[in-house]
N, C-alpha and C positions, 0 to 999 in steps of 0.2 A: 714218750721220752725214755731213752736209754742212757744211763750214766756211764761214765768211765769205770766206776766201781762195779757196775753190773756186768760190764764186759769182762773185767777181771774175774768176777764170780762165775761167768759163763765158762770161761776157760778151766776154772777149777772143777766145776761140775762135769764138764765134758771129759776132763782127764780122769775123774773118779769113775765116770760111766764106762770109759775105755778099760780101766783097770778092772772093774767088776765084770765086765763082759769079754775080757780078753780071751778066755777059753771058748766062749760061745762064737766069737768072731772067727777064732782059729778053726773050730769045727765046721763052720759054714765054708770057710775057705778051703778046708781039706777036701770037701765034697767036690768043688769045682775049680780050685786054684792050687796055690803053692803051700797052703796051710800056714801062712805066715802073717796074715793080715792083722790078727789080734796082737801077735808079738811085736810086729812093727809099729803099730799105732801106740801100743802101750810104751814102748821104748821112746817114741817121739814125744808123747805128752808127759812122760816122766821128765824128759829133758826140758820141756816147756815149763813145767812146774818148778824146776831148779833155777829157771831164769826169772821167775815171778817177782822176787824182790827187787830186781832191777827195772821192773815195769810199773811199779806202783805210782810213780809220778809222771809217767809218760802220757801223752795224748793217745786217743783211741787208734789213730792211724799207726803211730810208732809201736804201740803194743801188738797190733796185728802183723806189722812188718817183722817184728822180732819173732813172733810165732812162726811166720812163714820161713825165715831164714833157718830157725831151729829145726823145723820139720824137714826142710829140703836137705839139711846137712846130716840128719840123724835117722831118717825113716827110709828103709829099703823098699824095694819093689816099686810098683806104680803109685802107692800111697803117698810117698814123700813128695814127688813132683806135683801130684794132683792136689793134695791138701795144701801143699806149700803155695801153689799157684792161687788157689782159692783164697787163702788168707792174704796173699800179696796183693791181688786185684782188689780185694775188699779194703785193704789199707789205704789205697789211693783215694777212695771215696771218703774215708774218715780222717784224712790228713788234718792235723792241728786241732781236731774237734775233742771237746771234753764231754759232749753228750750228743745224742742223735735223735732227731725227730723221727716220727714213724716213716715219713717219706724217705728220709736219709737211710734208714735201716733197710727199707726196700731197695734203694739204690746200691747199698752195701751187699746185700744178698744177691742182687742181680749181677753185680760186678764179679762176685765170687763164682756164680754159675757160668758166666761168660768165660772166665778164666779156665775153668775146668773143660768147658766145651772146646776151647781153642787148643788146649794142651793135650787132651785125651782124644780128640776127634771122634768121640762117640755121639750117637744120636739116640733119641727116645726109642725104647724097646730093644736096645742092644744088650740089656740086662747089666747095667752099671749104675754107679751113684747118680748119674743124670736122671735116672728113672724116678728117683725121689726128689732130687733138687729142683728139677724143671717144674713139675706140677706144684711143689711146694712154693716156689717163688711166684708162680701164676696165682696161687690161692692168696698169697700175701698181697699181691698187686690188686686183686679183686676186692679184698678186704679194705685196703687203703681207699680204693675208688668208692666204696660204700660208706666211708667216713668213720670206719671203726678205729678205736684206740689201739695202741701198740699191743697190749696184752691180748685183747680180743682177736686182733689180726693174727698174732702168733698162734693162738689157740686154734683158729681155723686152719692155719698153715700146717701145724703138726697133725691135726686130724687127717688132713689130705695126705700128708707125708706117710702116716701110718698105713693108710690104705694103698698108697703107691708102693710101699715096701712089700706088702703082701702081694701086690700084682707082679712083682719080679719073679715069683715062683714058677708060673707057667711059661716064662719067656725062654726063648732060645738065645744063649749067650753068643754074641758076635764080636766081642772084644777081649783081648787079653788071653791068658791061659785057658780061662773057661771056654772060650771059643773052640779050643781043640777037641773038646768033648762032644761037640755037635749036639745031637738030640739028647744025650745023657746029661746035659746041663739043665734040661727041662725038669721042673719039680723041685729045684733047689732055690732058696732065698739068696740073693746076692750079698756077699759080705760088705762090699763097698757101699751099697745102698743102705745097709744096716748101720754102719757107722755114720753115714750122712744123716740118717733118721735120728740117731742118738745126739748128733751135734745140734740139730734143730730143737729137739726136746729139751736139751740142756739149756739152750738159749731162752726157751719159754719159762723154764723153771727159774732162771736167774732174774728175768725181768718181772715174773710174777711175785717172787720173794721180795724184790725191791719195792714193788707197789704195795704189798702188804705191810712192809715195815713203815713206809711213809704213812699209810692209812692209820697205823696204830700209834703214831706219835701225837 
């Protein structure tokens, strides 16, 4: 079970991760892109954090929709539309909900992935955020099928996502500015896949913290 408070904490942790890794994401993007992924993501999530006080009493769907609209309006490049679509599609699954069962969290992640696939038109091994999101959601689905609880399912998901991120290095970029480099894109880790991994890791941290707090009461 994931609570509304844990979703808010997820956003806070993700925003902190983006801020801490701003230069790293920018360096990754400098190698194969416009050198602006870290800058754009940090700007967007700083804006999301400024909206946080208005979200505290909202349901999960409304929170995610607010995140979506904020990112679309404030993040440049491909990141704004892609992450904006991810959170928008996720919001439809969580409409009016104050908490999410494990299956509902899976539905949310799947909806976000589907949104990015539709918006970006990327496929697996195109060297994009899809190369982390797709295997991660598949891992979560497998964990749910095995009857694992939310935290255990997310641990399995993040483990798969970490390896999937590493797997982007030898890929040839086929989408976006990175695709212009041809074979020179090989050997570099994809910045969008990196931020997607940070997003999933932040979600695990938020729900793990929540479970620990409950357990300590």
